[in-house]
C-alpha angles and dihedrals in degrees: 000000000000120000110271095029098091109098104164143007094271091055090047091054091048089052093058131082118254094261093051092048090051091058090060092059102070125041107252094231092051091045091056090050092049091052090049091052091050093048090049089055092048091051092047089054091047092050091048094052092043092054091046090055092045093221146074115303124173117218090235090059090065092064126156093043118230111217090198091071093052093046100045105029106026101034095024095226126139119256122200130189111189118171091248136004103195141235138293128207116247134191112308095027095279121137126235122203115234118221101167139027132188119194116182095189094059093030090233136143118190127190125182112243094210094085127080120278090252094054092043092050095049093042090054092045089049090055090050085057092056091045092056102033107033106045096156093064112081103198142015133195113199135194115221109292095235129162090258092053092049090055096052111122094207098060112131121250094252091051091051090050091052089050091052092048091048092050094051092045092054096035109030110202097236093050092048091050093046095047093043091054091045091051102038108011113217132028112285109243106194095203089059100047110138137190094277095052093043092053089055101041105024106090088193097326120126124233090254091049092051093047092051096041120116107263092238091058092045091050089052089057091051092048091057098041119101115240120284098201105037138056091239106109097196120106119225092259090063096041091055098032095234140118124271090249094052091048091047090055089059094045090053095044090051091048092238090132113041140162095226132358112249 
């Protein structure tokens, strides 16, 4: 949107890219706290597994994280994985499929096994977010945590908080930063993409296309690209066991893919 055309907050939000809009949705101080709670749970799980193995175990060697271990062994809740859970009726008489359930009374998290491993992993991590962050609410019924659902603008604040918790639990900031730099070196500045970088990342896109691309789309390309600087052939999505969209969110939040350096 051209300067001078923004007349209200709604117009301002519409003028931003997706990643910028997302940052307006959770108070920065609370977002930092949510991330710290998620990292704390990841470290507790790592410490537990390391002690069980009676040896040295690096956190990176636990990737991709398995929420089942956190749920059943660290928190001592039950974790069920039936093929399907069912549907619930929503406003207007439509039905919504349920992929995850949290029940505090029975200390149980349930995730339907019919979905892909990426969706199951993020749905379980999302439920962990509710467990830790929203203690006053006794039960949750969740649709599959898909890329499309993560992008919905009308998601409630507590759902967005659980999404953020799940992302940080599965993709701890420091690990993402370390593995990104090991794989690609420096921060990717879209405005400075040259022929060498475009050849590696492009997938048919020209230099001008990549420079003009929405940062979310560019970050998704990075998330699915095998490392440039190491012999490991796995992209970040495979290492962390998440979708390209989920990985892109972390890359943008950590300013590893930017438009211009500040």
